[in-house]
LUMBA-951697 format. One line per field, with one value per residue: x, y, z of N, C-alpha, C in turn; residue in three letters. Coordinates in Angstrom, 3 decimals. Last residue first. Layout:
<nukols>
n.x	X,...
n.y	Y,...
n.z	Z,...
ca.x	X,...
ca.y	Y,...
ca.z	Z,...
c.x	X,...
c.y	Y,...
c.z	Z,...
rest	ala,...
</nukols>
This chain:
<nukols>
n.x	58.276,56.185,56.154,53.450,51.993,52.212,51.129,48.392,48.111,48.802,46.661,43.421,41.015,38.316,36.310,37.331,37.301,34.582,34.221,35.834,34.398,32.016,32.985,33.769,31.285,30.074,31.767,31.307,28.592,28.837,30.385,28.587,26.536,27.947,28.605,26.055,25.231,27.128,26.469,23.839,24.309,25.681,23.670,21.802,23.346,22.246,20.263,18.245,16.855,13.488,11.628,11.941,9.995,10.321,10.174,7.785,8.652,7.940,6.444,6.885,8.028,9.196,7.390,8.157,9.101,11.762,13.433,14.544,17.855,19.829,22.033,23.039,24.505,26.480,27.050,27.640,26.151,23.575,23.151,23.174,20.911,18.890,19.039,18.382,15.778,14.571,14.757,12.983,10.347,9.105,8.834,10.906,11.246,11.621,14.060,15.723,15.611,16.808,19.445,20.254,21.840,23.197,23.162,24.290,23.458,20.502,20.021,20.679,18.839,16.474,16.781,16.940,14.339,12.995,14.053,13.169,10.191,8.909,5.957,4.725,2.481,0.134,-0.604,0.510,-1.061,-0.459,0.975,-0.005,-1.863,-0.429,2.087,5.610,7.209,5.743,5.300,7.904,8.335,6.380,7.278,9.779,8.907,7.613,9.803,11.330,10.517,9.377,6.956,4.132,1.996,1.232,2.818,5.364,5.182,4.840,7.334,9.021,8.181,6.332,3.830,2.894,0.884,-0.301,1.506,0.814,-1.715,-1.025,0.382,-1.688,-3.512,-1.938,-1.574,-4.240,-5.008,-3.349,-2.127,0.807,1.840,0.436,0.845
n.y	42.355,39.936,38.941,39.312,36.794,34.878,32.494,32.869,32.981,30.388,28.827,30.431,29.819,27.458,26.580,24.333,22.496,21.959,20.731,18.448,17.124,16.598,14.897,12.753,11.892,11.125,9.055,7.198,6.608,5.486,3.229,1.767,1.330,-0.258,-2.484,-3.498,-4.177,-6.173,-8.090,-8.693,-9.850,-12.112,-13.395,-13.984,-13.906,-12.384,-13.135,-16.010,-18.206,-19.218,-20.828,-22.780,-24.728,-25.109,-28.137,-28.525,-28.626,-30.857,-30.061,-28.506,-25.130,-23.342,-20.805,-17.313,-15.493,-15.119,-11.956,-9.570,-8.468,-7.224,-8.831,-8.676,-6.333,-6.226,-6.306,-3.692,-1.947,-3.037,-2.652,0.167,0.707,-0.575,0.887,3.516,3.128,2.310,4.532,6.237,4.694,6.216,8.032,9.078,11.518,10.669,9.336,11.436,12.811,10.985,10.841,13.888,14.725,15.033,12.012,9.528,8.011,7.824,6.666,3.964,3.093,3.632,1.978,-0.534,-0.770,-0.926,-3.345,-5.299,-4.271,-4.447,-4.726,-3.466,-4.299,-1.930,0.497,3.712,6.738,9.538,11.503,11.903,13.871,16.189,15.341,15.939,17.983,18.877,16.555,16.051,18.250,17.687,15.251,16.060,17.806,15.991,14.498,16.491,17.641,15.265,14.384,16.541,18.240,20.299,22.316,21.374,21.559,24.315,25.221,24.028,25.195,28.236,30.091,31.516,29.162,27.159,25.085,24.085,23.079,21.088,19.384,18.598,17.368,15.187,13.801,13.182,11.569,9.332,9.052,7.832,5.240,2.253,-1.177
n.z	-10.872,-12.378,-15.795,-18.027,-19.975,-21.878,-21.017,-21.350,-24.073,-24.767,-23.928,-23.941,-21.294,-21.652,-23.313,-24.518,-22.428,-22.343,-24.813,-24.469,-22.446,-23.866,-25.859,-24.237,-23.232,-25.688,-26.517,-24.464,-24.907,-27.467,-26.911,-25.359,-27.227,-29.095,-27.517,-26.953,-29.558,-30.202,-28.274,-29.011,-31.494,-30.644,-29.187,-31.202,-34.484,-37.491,-39.300,-38.568,-40.928,-41.441,-40.239,-37.314,-35.330,-31.913,-30.074,-27.523,-24.079,-21.484,-18.415,-16.246,-16.296,-13.397,-11.691,-12.391,-15.354,-17.600,-17.866,-20.182,-20.236,-18.835,-18.839,-21.415,-21.604,-18.574,-15.877,-14.933,-16.508,-16.197,-13.473,-13.361,-14.926,-13.457,-11.042,-11.881,-12.797,-10.413,-8.810,-10.071,-11.973,-15.021,-17.199,-18.604,-17.242,-14.617,-14.847,-15.536,-13.103,-11.370,-12.366,-14.213,-17.335,-19.904,-21.661,-21.624,-19.427,-20.072,-22.597,-22.349,-20.488,-21.928,-24.160,-22.926,-21.973,-24.427,-25.457,-23.640,-21.886,-18.641,-16.823,-13.760,-11.301,-10.028,-9.028,-8.869,-8.366,-10.450,-11.583,-14.049,-13.849,-14.354,-16.824,-16.653,-15.595,-13.388,-11.943,-11.080,-9.452,-7.484,-6.441,-5.414,-3.422,-1.740,-0.884,0.406,2.722,5.209,6.281,6.108,6.811,5.261,6.383,5.698,2.935,2.672,3.592,1.670,-0.714,-0.073,-1.647,-3.855,-5.890,-7.215,-6.995,-4.454,-5.000,-6.837,-5.118,-3.369,-5.117,-5.964,-3.523,-2.840,-5.005,-4.603,-1.210,0.321,0.697,-0.670,0.000
ca.x	59.610,56.301,56.448,54.750,51.887,52.621,52.593,48.919,47.747,49.687,47.904,44.536,41.809,39.547,36.018,37.077,38.591,35.236,33.511,36.152,35.768,31.983,32.406,34.770,32.320,29.482,31.609,32.645,29.030,28.030,30.934,29.870,26.273,27.344,29.664,26.929,24.486,27.065,27.814,24.119,23.515,26.366,24.863,21.447,22.816,23.158,21.602,18.563,17.859,14.686,11.796,12.004,10.785,9.661,10.976,8.262,8.029,8.919,6.299,7.365,7.069,9.370,7.938,7.372,8.807,10.443,13.430,13.507,16.867,18.595,21.349,22.345,23.145,26.223,26.883,28.271,27.584,24.198,23.170,24.186,22.215,19.178,19.320,19.680,16.809,14.590,15.510,14.414,10.946,9.429,7.701,10.416,11.102,10.455,12.878,15.512,15.133,15.410,18.586,20.344,20.735,23.697,22.566,24.590,24.834,21.060,19.717,21.417,20.264,16.731,16.592,18.095,15.445,12.732,14.244,14.595,10.935,9.523,7.102,4.840,3.876,0.486,-0.789,0.489,-0.419,-1.344,1.229,1.150,-2.355,-0.759,0.842,4.470,7.626,6.228,4.148,7.225,9.167,6.312,5.953,9.698,9.729,6.851,8.694,11.871,10.025,10.370,8.180,5.024,2.557,0.639,1.366,4.988,5.451,3.764,6.110,9.181,8.063,7.539,4.179,3.081,1.901,-1.093,1.486,2.129,-1.573,-1.847,1.080,-0.480,-3.906,-2.403,-0.432,-3.406,-5.683,-3.212,-3.052,-0.013,1.703,1.213,0.000
ca.y	42.536,41.118,38.644,39.808,37.715,36.221,32.608,32.679,34.149,31.468,28.775,29.741,30.736,27.892,27.720,25.509,23.030,22.571,21.975,19.418,17.577,17.434,16.187,13.469,12.378,12.170,10.246,7.745,7.193,6.697,4.288,2.174,2.112,1.012,-1.668,-3.056,-3.181,-4.935,-7.526,-8.113,-8.623,-11.141,-12.931,-13.066,-14.596,-12.396,-12.793,-14.599,-17.991,-18.494,-20.952,-21.460,-24.743,-24.353,-27.061,-28.942,-27.960,-30.353,-30.621,-29.883,-26.144,-23.869,-22.148,-18.464,-15.587,-15.678,-13.379,-10.012,-9.307,-6.472,-8.650,-9.907,-6.363,-6.053,-7.558,-4.861,-1.714,-2.994,-4.007,-0.597,1.241,-0.994,-0.555,3.242,3.643,1.405,3.341,6.542,5.143,5.061,7.678,7.774,11.511,11.477,8.610,10.358,13.462,11.360,9.663,12.916,14.809,15.561,13.327,10.386,8.519,8.296,8.079,4.797,2.946,4.279,3.419,-0.005,-0.714,0.185,-2.083,-4.992,-5.059,-3.626,-5.417,-3.363,-4.405,-3.168,-0.682,2.529,5.611,8.464,11.254,11.006,12.498,15.847,15.977,15.183,17.251,19.842,17.225,15.068,18.059,18.929,15.330,15.042,18.320,17.050,13.853,15.772,18.247,16.154,14.231,15.585,17.299,18.994,22.450,21.505,20.258,23.413,25.622,23.721,23.751,27.479,29.196,32.198,30.153,28.385,25.842,24.695,24.113,22.219,20.013,19.237,18.569,16.184,14.301,13.960,12.851,10.146,8.767,8.975,6.130,3.474,0.000
ca.z	-10.289,-11.520,-14.387,-17.572,-18.845,-22.239,-21.011,-19.998,-23.283,-25.196,-23.160,-24.616,-22.130,-21.001,-22.447,-25.347,-22.883,-21.185,-24.511,-25.511,-22.201,-22.662,-26.238,-25.019,-22.312,-24.851,-27.342,-24.655,-23.636,-27.284,-27.762,-24.794,-26.019,-29.503,-28.097,-25.863,-28.785,-30.980,-28.297,-27.700,-31.412,-31.494,-28.485,-30.123,-33.320,-36.348,-39.794,-38.375,-39.880,-41.856,-41.683,-37.937,-36.558,-32.973,-30.692,-28.831,-25.208,-22.433,-19.755,-16.180,-16.715,-14.746,-11.676,-11.951,-13.923,-17.352,-17.550,-19.241,-20.920,-19.050,-17.555,-21.026,-22.134,-19.995,-16.604,-14.333,-16.353,-17.526,-14.016,-12.637,-15.299,-14.832,-11.038,-11.262,-13.702,-11.557,-8.412,-10.134,-10.720,-14.188,-16.333,-19.039,-18.698,-14.959,-14.398,-16.509,-14.320,-11.159,-12.379,-13.141,-16.383,-18.636,-21.452,-22.761,-19.457,-18.801,-22.356,-23.291,-20.173,-20.639,-24.341,-23.641,-21.015,-23.516,-26.180,-23.741,-22.856,-19.664,-17.416,-15.211,-11.741,-10.711,-8.178,-9.731,-7.711,-10.002,-10.156,-13.966,-13.770,-12.966,-16.404,-17.162,-16.786,-14.373,-12.543,-11.918,-10.638,-8.258,-7.059,-6.461,-4.514,-2.379,-1.592,-0.750,1.498,4.605,7.063,5.467,7.791,4.946,6.424,7.108,3.547,2.266,4.294,3.089,-0.545,-0.389,-0.544,-2.582,-5.559,-7.042,-8.251,-4.661,-3.972,-7.268,-6.238,-2.848,-4.375,-6.939,-4.286,-1.924,-4.768,-5.803,-2.297,-0.042,1.846,-0.761,0.000
c.x	59.543,57.679,56.617,54.981,53.262,52.491,53.068,50.428,48.327,49.383,48.838,45.813,42.963,40.293,37.254,36.876,38.420,36.556,34.135,35.487,36.174,33.378,32.338,34.254,33.374,30.516,31.051,32.592,30.384,28.398,30.144,30.469,27.567,27.101,29.132,28.023,25.344,26.336,27.830,25.486,23.794,25.634,25.651,22.690,22.553,22.536,22.633,20.003,18.144,15.585,13.021,12.298,10.766,10.576,10.206,9.075,8.630,8.179,7.358,7.309,7.691,8.382,8.095,8.115,8.080,10.265,12.003,13.530,15.841,17.510,20.036,21.611,22.364,24.748,26.593,28.212,28.301,25.704,23.849,24.298,23.335,20.547,19.613,20.015,18.189,15.656,15.592,15.247,12.451,10.071,7.928,9.254,10.480,10.196,11.602,14.255,14.850,14.821,17.120,19.349,20.890,22.541,22.976,23.919,25.129,22.507,20.452,21.220,21.111,18.223,16.933,17.983,16.704,13.878,14.030,14.840,12.374,10.322,7.622,6.079,3.902,1.942,-0.424,0.435,-0.580,-0.535,0.395,1.516,-1.214,-1.226,0.539,3.206,6.455,6.587,4.574,6.052,8.513,7.130,5.856,8.370,9.715,7.614,7.909,10.764,10.506,9.819,9.316,6.317,3.328,1.120,0.672,3.471,5.067,3.951,4.956,7.911,8.125,7.285,5.409,3.296,1.907,-0.219,0.661,2.135,-0.240,-1.746,0.293,0.255,-2.688,-2.792,-0.843,-2.232,-4.842,-3.825,-2.784,-0.885,0.762,0.907,0.890
c.y	43.124,41.157,39.947,39.449,38.067,37.212,34.027,32.891,34.055,32.751,29.912,29.813,29.974,28.870,28.233,26.757,24.248,23.212,22.702,20.762,18.646,17.977,17.132,14.838,13.202,12.762,11.405,9.024,7.866,7.391,5.582,3.319,2.616,1.891,-0.296,-2.131,-2.624,-3.836,-6.214,-7.443,-7.918,-9.810,-11.924,-12.539,-13.572,-13.186,-12.826,-14.340,-16.505,-18.248,-20.211,-21.634,-23.352,-24.348,-26.410,-27.804,-28.476,-29.763,-30.013,-30.553,-27.527,-24.993,-22.664,-19.774,-16.897,-15.877,-13.838,-11.526,-9.790,-7.290,-7.890,-9.758,-7.582,-6.190,-7.440,-6.101,-2.942,-2.809,-4.042,-2.015,0.450,-0.514,-1.073,1.749,3.288,1.835,2.338,5.318,5.350,5.585,6.345,7.250,10.201,11.427,9.355,9.573,12.418,12.024,10.048,11.778,13.702,15.795,13.786,11.746,9.502,8.791,8.613,6.278,3.802,4.249,4.165,1.500,-0.139,0.344,-0.875,-3.656,-4.546,-4.517,-4.571,-4.121,-4.347,-3.123,-1.992,1.282,4.388,7.304,10.098,10.703,11.480,14.400,15.535,15.987,16.530,19.142,18.257,15.717,17.095,18.786,16.558,15.084,17.354,17.629,14.884,15.098,17.513,16.676,15.108,15.518,16.158,17.885,21.109,21.561,20.272,22.028,24.685,24.062,23.370,25.992,28.389,31.263,30.642,29.521,27.127,25.571,24.839,23.382,21.221,19.993,19.326,17.479,15.419,14.592,13.766,11.530,9.688,8.623,7.298,4.394,1.239
c.z	-8.922,-10.892,-13.601,-16.114,-18.343,-21.094,-21.328,-19.953,-21.877,-24.430,-23.541,-23.781,-22.775,-21.899,-21.725,-24.498,-23.776,-21.600,-23.330,-25.211,-23.214,-22.359,-25.042,-25.451,-23.050,-23.898,-26.524,-25.482,-23.787,-25.978,-27.640,-25.599,-25.388,-28.291,-28.518,-26.389,-27.647,-30.226,-29.076,-27.689,-30.098,-31.485,-29.326,-29.414,-32.224,-35.215,-38.679,-38.795,-39.773,-40.657,-42.183,-39.418,-37.169,-34.182,-31.838,-29.437,-26.499,-23.625,-20.669,-17.550,-16.625,-15.040,-13.103,-12.033,-13.627,-15.850,-17.308,-19.073,-19.906,-19.735,-17.695,-19.691,-21.659,-20.344,-18.078,-15.221,-15.802,-17.410,-15.377,-13.196,-14.634,-15.268,-12.449,-11.341,-13.164,-12.565,-9.557,-9.756,-10.884,-12.912,-15.609,-18.189,-19.179,-16.458,-14.756,-16.137,-15.407,-12.396,-12.247,-13.288,-15.346,-17.661,-20.055,-22.690,-20.591,-18.910,-21.128,-22.982,-21.107,-20.316,-23.055,-23.855,-21.672,-22.515,-25.276,-24.437,-22.953,-20.600,-18.570,-15.669,-13.260,-11.169,-8.865,-8.850,-8.608,-9.425,-9.612,-12.519,-13.697,-12.822,-14.983,-16.858,-17.454,-15.683,-13.576,-12.642,-11.621,-9.544,-7.959,-7.195,-5.695,-3.578,-2.381,-1.558,0.248,3.283,6.524,6.274,7.112,5.870,6.183,7.259,5.024,2.874,3.960,3.872,0.933,-0.186,-0.977,-1.397,-4.134,-6.523,-8.141,-5.919,-4.143,-6.286,-6.740,-3.965,-3.847,-6.242,-5.238,-2.679,-3.870,-5.604,-3.478,-1.242,1.546,0.405,0.000
rest	his,lys,pro,lys,thr,gln,ser,leu,asp,ser,arg,pro,pro,leu,lys,lys,leu,ile,asp,arg,glu,met,glu,thr,arg,phe,leu,gln,glu,lys,leu,arg,leu,ile,glu,glu,glu,tyr,ala,gln,lys,glu,ser,leu,ser,leu,ala,ser,gln,his,thr,ser,lys,val,pro,lys,lys,lys,met,leu,ser,pro,arg,gly,lys,gln,arg,pro,ile,leu,thr,ser,leu,gly,gly,leu,lys,phe,ala,arg,asp,trp,ser,tyr,val,gln,ser,ala,ser,ile,asn,phe,ile,val,ala,val,lys,ser,val,gly,val,ala,his,thr,pro,tyr,tyr,glu,val,val,lys,leu,lys,phe,asp,leu,asp,tyr,arg,arg,arg,his,his,lys,val,ala,leu,ala,glu,leu,val,gln,glu,lys,ala,phe,asn,val,trp,gly,lys,leu,ser,ala,glu,asp,ser,leu,lys,leu,glu,thr,ala,leu,glu,asn,leu,ser,ile,asn,gly,lys,phe,tyr,his,gln,val,ala,asn,ile,lys,phe,asp,thr,thr,tyr,lys,thr,met
</nukols>
C-alpha cells in the first residue's frame, strides 16, 4: 500500500502551483516528514501531467528495447537519475538498477526473464523458416559496443567543450612577471 493517495499528491502540487508558498512551508502544512517527496511530485508534474502522479498498483514489465533506451539516455545526457525517471515515467531506483546491471553484466542482464515455476512438460521445438543474420549474443555484443561508444563520445564532447572555455595557453605565457 502506498503512503499517499493520488488525490493527496495532486492537491499538494496544485496548492504549490497556485503560488506564494515554499516547498518547506507546504510540507509543514501537509505534515510531510520532509520536502523531498513534495519536490519530487512537483518536478514530476512539471515534466508530465498531474495524472502522472497516479499511484500505480500493478507491476509493469519492460521489454529490452525500452530498457536499452533508458540505459542509453542516462549517461549520454547531462541529467540525473530522477530526471531520466520522470522523462520515461518510471521510478528513479529502476533507472539506477538498470544502469548498474548494464555496467556490471552487460546487455544480457537487461533481458527479461520468465517468472514463476518452470514447466514440467517439455516444449516442442519451434521450426524457424529463416535464420537470423546475427545470433542473439552477437547482437548483444554490438548493442553493448554502440552504447559504450556513445558514452565515450558524450564524455569526449563534454571535455572538448570545457577546454574551449579555457583561455589559450599562449595568453597565460605572455603575462609579464612582476619585479
